[in-house]
N, C-alpha and C positions, 0 to 999 in steps of 0.2 A: 364970135366967141363959141367955142364948142359948149354944148348945152349938158346938162344933167343929164337928160334922157339918153344921153350917148352911153352913158354909163352901162343901161342895161343891154346885157349880151344879144345881138341882133336885131333889136328894135329899130334902129335908125335904119341900118341897111333895109329890113322889111318895110317901114313907112316910106323909104323912099324908092321903093321898086326895085329893089335889088333882093329879090325874096330869097333865092336859091340860097346868097353870101347870109342874108340875115338867120336861115332857118339852120345854117350848119355852125355859124359862130354859137346860135343858142343851144343847139343840140351839144355842142363840145363843151360848152360851159355847165349846162344841165347835168351832162353823164359825170364830168369830173368833181362835180360840187356835189353829186349823190353820191360817188363814189367813195369820197374823202370821209363823208358821214357815215357810211357803211363800213369803213373800216378803220373807225375811230378809235384810236387806243392803240393801234399798230405805226410802225414807221411810214409805212407807205401813205399814213394819213397827209403827211407834208407835201409828197409829191402830187398828190390830183388837188391838193389845197392852193398849189401854186400854180398847179395849172389852170384851175379854174378863175385864179386871177388873172393869169397870163393872158387867157380867151377873154377876158372882161376887158383887160387893157387893149387888146388885138382890136377890139369891136369898137373902144372909144377912139384909137387911132385912125383907124380905118372910115369911124364918121368925121373924125374932125378934118380930114384931109379932103374931103368933098365939101367942105365948108368953105367959101370963098373967104371970110373974112379971117381964116386960121391959117391962110396962104403964106404969112411970112413968120409964122411960128416953127421952129426947126421941129421935124420929127421924133428926135431924141426928148425934145422938153416934152411934146404932147405924150409919149410914151413913160417918162416918168411920173407925170402929172397923173395918167390915169391909172398907173400903177398904185401910186400914192391913194388916190381915192379910192382905189379897189379894196385897198388894206383898210382903209379908214372905214368903207361899208361892210367888210368881213369882219373887223374886230369886235363888235359887239357880240356876235353871233359865237364866236371862238370865246370870250369873255364867260357867256352863258354857259358854254361847254364844258370849261374848265371849273366849273361851279356845281353845276348840275349832273355833270359825266367825266369826272376826273378819272384817267386810267391808271390803276393801284396795281402794283402785283409785290410778293413777297419777296424774301433774299434770292429765291432760285424762280424767274420770269418761267422755267419749264413748266411749273407748277400752276402758269396760267394768269390770267389777268382780269380785272373787275372794273366796272363803272361806279363810281363813288360819286353819292349827292351830298357834297360836303354844306349844304345849307339845312338837311333835314331835321336835325338837332339843336337849331341853334335856341331854339324855345320852346323846346319839348323833350321828353326823354323817350330811348327806344322802346319798344314793345315786345312782349313774347313771339316768337315766330318769323321776326325781321331778321333780314342779314345785316351786319355794320361792319365796318373796318377798323382793325385795330391800329394803333399807330406804333406800338412795340416800345414806347418811352418807359413805361412799367413793366411790361411783361418779358418785353426783349422778343416777341413776334409780331412781327408784320403779317398779318393773314385777315383773310374775310372770316366770318363767324356767325353763327344762328344765334339769336337771343334765345334762352331757355327759361330764364326767369327774370323777376326784376325785384326791386328793393320792395322788402315787407313778403315776399312770397316763402312757404316754407319747403325745402328741398329735401329728397331721403334717397338715399342709395342702400336700397335692402339687400345688395349682396348680388343680386343678378340683374336691377333695373333701377332705372331711375323714375321719382314721381316729384310731380309739383302740385303742392298743395293737395295731397293725395290721388291725383292723377297720372297714370302711368303715361311717360312721354316718350317720343321716339327720338333718340340721338344716335350719332354715329359711334360715339364713343361709349358704347355699352359694356367695355371690360375694365376692370381694376387693373391696378399696377402695384409692382413692389411698394410696399408699406402703405398700400390702402386698407383702410379699416373695412372689415367685413358689411358693418351697416353704420351708417351714418346720417345723420339728421341735423341741418341748421338753417337760418332763416337770413334768406339775404340782406344785407345793410342797406340801408336808404342810399339812394344817389349811386347803388351799383348795379351791376347786372351779372347774371349767370351766362357763361357762352360756350357754345360746343364749337372752337375753333375748327375751320376748313382744311387747313394744313394739319396733317397727321404727324406724329413723333417720328423722328427719324431713327434708324438703328443706334441705339447705344446713347440716346438719348431720354433722360428721365424727366417726363412733364405730366400732370396733371390730367386726365382724359376731359375734365370741363374746368374752367378757370370764373374766378370772380375778379371783376376789374371797376376803378370807378368808372362813372360815364366820362369823365371828362377825356379819360384816354381814347374814346372813340371819335374817328374823325367825321363819319358820316354814314349814310346808309347805302349799302351796298343793291345796285337792283338789277344789275344784270353781269354775265360773264361775256367777256369780250374777246379773251383767246385762250385755247388756239381757236381758230376761225370755225372749225368744224364742231367745234363743243358751245357755241355761242347762244345762249340761254337767257332769259328773263328769270330773276330769283325774286 
C-alpha cells in the first residue's frame, strides 16, 4: 500500500534512485507553494495553491504506481486519494492564514488591500500607532486606519494640528472641514479609539478627518499592505 511518505513531493522518487524526477517534483512543488504565499491576497494565489497540491498528488501517484502492492488500484483512485490527502495537509496552513493574514479591502479594490490579523485583539485593545481594520458596521467605512489615541487620552485640535495628552501627533488628516470648530478638546471614552483612516474622503463626501469608534467595530490588526503588488509593505 502507498505510504504517507509518498506525500512528500519528490521524496519517494529521490530515495528510490530516480533523483532527477524527485528533484523536479520537489522543485515544482516548492516554487508553486512559495509563489502562492508570495501572492497571498490576490486571485493568482489560488492558481498556484492548486498547482502545488497537483504536484504533490502527482508525486503520490508516481510513487504509488512503483509499489507492487498498489498495482491493482486504479490510477484515478490513487489520484483522488492523493489530492484528498494533499488538501487535508494544506488545510491547517490555509486556516491559519485566514486568521492571521485575512486579505481585506474597502469598497474600491483599486485603493489596495491589506492583511489582517483577526486574532490580535481577542484579549486586548489596540495601542496608539497600530494599524487596524474597520468593519464598517458603525461608521459605514471599511478601511485600514491608524490608532491615534485610546480610551482615557485627551485629544485636542488647536486649529492647525492635533495633540494627544499635550504632544503633537503626525496624522494625514491635518486639515479641518466645513463645520469643524477652530479649537476642540475632548477625552476619548473608555473602550473607544480615535482613528486616522487610510481611505481619504472622496469629492463631495463629508467626513471628519479623524473618527472615534468602539473597539468592538475593529476586526483585527492590519500588519501589511498586499496590493498593489509594487506597493507591498509591512505596517
